[in-house]
N, C-alpha and C positions, 0 to 999 in steps of 0.2 A: 631519530624522525619521528619511527614508529613507535616509541615508547612516547614521545613527546605528544602525541596525538593517538592514543591508545585510549583513550578515553569519549564516551559519544558526548560528553559536557566539550572538548578540546575543538573535537569534527564541526559541531552544528558552529563553535562560536567562530571559524576558521571558513566555517563555507560562508555563513552570516558575514563576514566580513570583507569578504572577495568580492560576495555576488555587491554589494552597497561601494566598495569600491570599484566595481567595474561600471557601476550603474553612475556613481559620481565621474567617473574618466571623460563617459560617454556625455552624459548632460553638460560637462565641464568643456568639452570639447564643441557641443553644439554651439553653447553660448558664445565662447569666444568667438567659432565661426559667425555667427549671429552677429554680433555684435562688430566685428571689423567689415563686414559685408555692408551693415548699416550705415558705417563711419565713413565708411570708404564712398558710398555713394551718394554721401550727405557732400564729404567734400567734390564729388564730383559734381555734383548740382549747385554747390558753390563756386567754383569753377565756370560753370556755362553761364552761370549769371552776370559775373565779370567779364566772360568772352562776348556775351551776346551786350552787355553794356558798352563796351569799345566799340563792338561791331555797329552799333547804330549809331552811334557818332561816326562812323567811316561811313556806313550807308546816307547820309544826310552832306556830306562833302563837309568834315569836321576836320582841317589841318591835323599835321602829326602834331606838332609842338603843344595842339589844344586840346590833344586827348587825356582823360580821366587816368591818369597811370602812377598817379602817386601814393597809390595805396601801400601801406606798411610793408602787408605779407603776401600781397596779391602780387607775386611775377606777371609781367602783361609783355608780348612779345609780339609784333604785326611784322608779315613777310608778303611781299610784294608776288604775284604769280612766276617769277624767275627765280624765286626761294633768295630773293637779297632780304634782309631785314631792315624795316626802314622805319620803326620806332620799335622804344624799349622802356622798360620801369628806369627809373633814375637810380636807386639804393643798386641795381640788379648788380650784381659780379660777377658772378658764374651761374650756368645754369644746363640742365642735364637732363635730357627724357623731349626734348620737344621738334626733334629733327636738326637743331640748328645749335652750336652751343655757342654763337655770338652773341654779345650783351650789348652791340654800339651796332649802328646801323652802317651795313657796308654791302658791298658788292661779291657776285660769284659763291653766294653760298646756293648748295644744293637746295633741289624741293625738298619739302618735308616727308617723311616716310611715316609718319601717323595721319593724314590729312583725312579728312573721312570721303568717305567717293557721293557725290554731290552732280547732280543733269547741268544744265546751261541753268545758271541763273540771270537775272533780268537786273536792269542796275537797281541800285536801292534795297534789292533785297538782300534777306539774310540765309542761310544755311539753318535747313530743320537738324537735321542731326550730328552732336558736334561728334568727333571723333577723341578718346580716351586714351592718357597714358600713366606713365608713372614715372617721377623722376626725381629731379634734388635743385636745388636752389641754394646761391648763396649773397644773401641781402643784410648787407652793412657785418658784412666779416661773419653771420651767423649761417650757417649751410641747416639746412630741413629737407624732408623727404614733403614731396608734393605730390597732387592729381592734378594731372592737365587738360583740360580742355580745349579743342583744336577747333573753331567755326570759320567756314567761309563766308564772305562777302563780296556782291558786286558792287563797287564804285561806276560815281558815272562819267568820272576822269582820270582814276588810278587802275582800272582792270579789276580784277579778281586779287583782294587778299586774302589773306588767311591769320585770324587773332590768337594767340596760345595765352589763356592766360591760368594761374594754379591756385588753387585753394592746398593750407597745410595740411598735413597728416600727422600734426602734431597732437591732434586730441584723440584722434584714431591711436596713437600707439600709445599716450597717454592712459586712456580707458582700458585699452585692452590690458596693458600691464598691472594697471590696478587692481582687474577682473584676476590675471593671471598670479599674481601676490599674493590676493584674497583666496583665493582656490588651493593653490600650495599653503597657504598658512591654517585655513579653514577643515580641507577635506582632511589631514589629517586626525586632527582634533574627534571632526563629528567623526571619522572613522575608530577611533580611541572610544568614544560614546556609544558606538553601536557593540564594540565589544564587549567594552565593559558589561552592558546592558544586557548580552546574548549571555556574557557567561554567569550572569545574574538570575538570570530566568530561568537559562536551564540548570543550572544548578540546583533552584527551587524546585523545579518541577520534577528532577530527578531524586532529588532527595527521599518520596516516599519507595523506590526502586530502591535505593540503598538501603533504606529497611528492609523490602524486602527481600531484597539477597541477603539480609544479614540475618534474617530471622528464619529464611534456608538453611542457611547452612548450620545454624543451631539447632535446626528440627534436625538434620542430616546426621550432623554431631552426638545426638543425643539418642537419634533415633526412637523421640517421641513423635507418633502423629497424633497425637492429639490438640497442636500446638498449631495454632493460624498464625497467619502473617498480619501484620496492621493492614487496614484500607484506608486510605485519605477519603477526609470529606471533600474530595472535589468533583466527584463525578465526572471525570474524563478518563482519559483513556489507562491511566496508568491506577487508579481507580477500579475499574472492571476486572483489568489485571490480575488485582492484587484478590477480586471477588472471586474470580476463576481458577488461580491459583490456590483459595481457601475451599474450595469443590472439589479440585483436584485431589486435595489433603484427604477432604472428606472420604473420597468415594476411594483413593488409597486404605485409609484407616479402616473404612467396611471392608476394604477385597482383605486384607492382611486378619481382622478380625475373625471376618468368617474361612479363612485358610486354615488360622490360627485352630476355630471351633471344628473344621475339619478334621484335621490330621488327632485333634484329642478323642475324634467321636468315632474317627476310622481305627484311634488305638485302641480303645474301648470294645468296639464292637468285632474284633481281630482277636481280641484276649481272650474272652469264651470260647469261643470253638475251637483256638490253638490249646486253650489249659483243658478243654475236655475230649480231647483226640492224645493230648499227652496222658490226662488220667486214663485213660481206657488203655490205652499203649502199655501203660506201667503197671497194671492191674493185669494184662495179656502176656507181658514178660516174666511175672512174679508167677500168676496164675492162670494158666493158657486156657485151662478149663472154663473159666469166667471171662474169658475176651468177648465181647459183644460185638463184634464184628460188622454187625447191620450202624449202631450206634456210630463205630467208627469211618464207617463208609459215609455218611451220612452226615457226620459233621464235615469230614471232607469236600463232600460237594457244598456244602454251604460255605465254606471256605472260601472254594475257588469261586464261587459266584460272585461272592463278599468283593473278591480280590476284581474280580471281571468290572464288576458297578466301580471301582473305586479309579481303576485302571480308565474307564470310559470316564466317567466325571474329571479325571486328571484331562485327557484329551479335550474335556471341551472348556476346561478350562483353559487351556492353552490355546482357545484358539482354532482347532482344526475346523477345517470349513468342510459342508458335505460334499458328497460326488457330486457328480451334474449328472444325473440320471433321470429317466422318465417312469415316475413311480405310477403303475394304477392303482388307486387304494382298494375299486372294489375287489379286486384280485388278491389284494392283501389282506384286507380285510376277512375273506374264505380262507385263506390258509391257515391266519390268525387263529380262528376258529375250528378249524379243523381238529377230531380229534379232543376238543373239548364238550362236558354234558352241561344242558341247560342254557347252552348261549346260540342264540339265533341271530341271522345276519339278513337287512335289509339295504339292500345298496344301488345306487343308481347306477348305471353303466358310465362307462366315459369319462368316471370323474377322474383326472390325474393330475400330479405336482411334479417338481422336479426338484432331487433330493436325491437323498444314500438310502437304498431302499433297506441295507442291513439295519440302519438306525431307525428308519419307521419303522421296520417290524416289532424291534427293541420295544418302543411306544405302543406300539397294537400289545402287547405281549404283559406287558409294564399294567395297563389299564387294565386287561382282563382278568391276569391275575389277583389284581386289587379288586374289581365288581366280584370276583368269583367268591373272593374270600366273606364279602360282607352282605351279598345277597342271598336270599332266603331259596328262592328256586328258579328266578330266572335272570338273565343278561342278554340285553339286547344292544349290536352292536349295527349303526346307521352310519350311512357314504349317500350325502347330499352335493348339490351344487347349490351355494345360493350368490350372485351376482357374481363375480371374478376369484371367491373363493372356495376353498374344497372343504367341508365338515364332517369330519369323525365324529360321532357321539359313541358313547360308551355307557348304557347306560342300567344300574339294577333295581332288584325290589327290596334294599333293606333298610339300614334305617335313615341313611345318608348321611352327611356333614353337616354339623351347626355351621350357623351363618357364620359365627365368629371364629371357624376355624379352618376356615374354605380359604385361607392362603396360606396358611401354617404349613398343611397337608403337602405342600409343595416344598416345605424346606428340607433340607439334608437330615436322616438321622431323625424325621419326627414321625412318633407314631402315637394317634391318639390312642384315649386308655383304652378304648375297645379292640385294637389292635396291637398290644401291649406284650403279647406272646410272641418270643422270637420262635418257635416253631410254626404259629400261623403269622407273626406279622411281617416277617422278614426286618431286614434291616432300616428298613424306613428311607433308602434311597430309588425304588422304585417312579414314583410320582415325580421327586425332582430330578432324576433321568428325562423323563418324557416332556416336564416343561421345559430343560434345559437345551432339549433336540428338538423342539419344538420351535425356542427362540433361534435354535442356530440356523433354521430352516424358514427364517424371515415370518411364521406364524404366532399361534397363541393356543396355550391350553387354561382354558376355566372350569369350574366345577359348580352345579349347580342342581337345584331341584329336579330330579326325573316324574315324569306324569305318573309312573307305579309307586312313587313314593319316596323312592330312594336316592342315590346320587346321578347326576351326568354328567360324567365330563365330557367335552366338545373339545377338539383339537381342529383347527382354524387353519389353512395353510394357502397360498397362492396358488390356483390351481393353471392350469396348462392346455 
């Protein structure tokens, strides 16, 4: 059963069919009940009309044998106040439901149980509210169900009489039976149509989803992230799903390509200091007097810094969240500038942010290293509050960053032509690390022209 209804198409068809079935059963029951009630009430009205016609004749003193009791399908009984049957339809053979089963005038019959409650009637007056009951009657050998109306009448000379008149319920039974038969035949056909239409519609609606699934399976098998799933021209939820899937694939392709470039660039950057260090050690092993110990230490330190940068980038790419602490940016700026020549600090007090002190120290250190590398003589650090943002600016009086390179400088392993020297320019990871840390702290890092003509790097973070 689980496999049978394991698809969305099958479950949607079953659900729609069940809902329609419940609605049809409820509607059919209501229609049958309303039809039966209406026809039952109509039969009672006809029975009352017949009883009132006979009662009218009795009220004016008409003799029993002159009463209009010859209707073929309307059995009538007249009972006196002692419960004796005094008049009856000619062809009535058997009756039930009127309080007396007698079909011929007789004495000793009990008072009818269904006689309506009436007050004292004046001679010639007919009761207003009849009492109703259901029963049967056999007329000319045919037995049918009837709706009986009992109506009291006060006669001038015969006391209180009760007229029982019946109307057949055959029309009700026939109509209800026909309606029920039509429902039993029509409802299954209608449910079959609903199920078929739902199956076709859901199949058509889900066909693009199956196409998306097949393409995703092919992409997974081929590992070709350049492929995209088909987008149906329906402008519905499935089309939006396909669009979002393609956007996800594009982001994944970009991420994977970025990771590949990162690994390739990291391998290239690591190869140079390792090769240099190995060469120096091999020369030192063969000719100890030629060992450049200072150069070996310098290469080792450079290798250590590069490894630390790569490790930090790996943690940032893995989604490492900064520590939740309060950091005073003014104090942090002064500590970062301490011991650096040509660096001045202008800091507004009380500017603080939430985040990792160690990572924000790394950002300021990288920005100051970059500024000192390109400055002619002056580097200025400013800390201020602008609305709800804390702004840290690092400006230099160097050549600045060309407008076309102001985004590229934040890419990993990117060194502009003026900074190609590995000794002076580093590995090209400082600004990339600074921007990644800024983004992780909910902020931004941008570059523009400084008032002194150099570059101005601005770090904006939410203040606390």
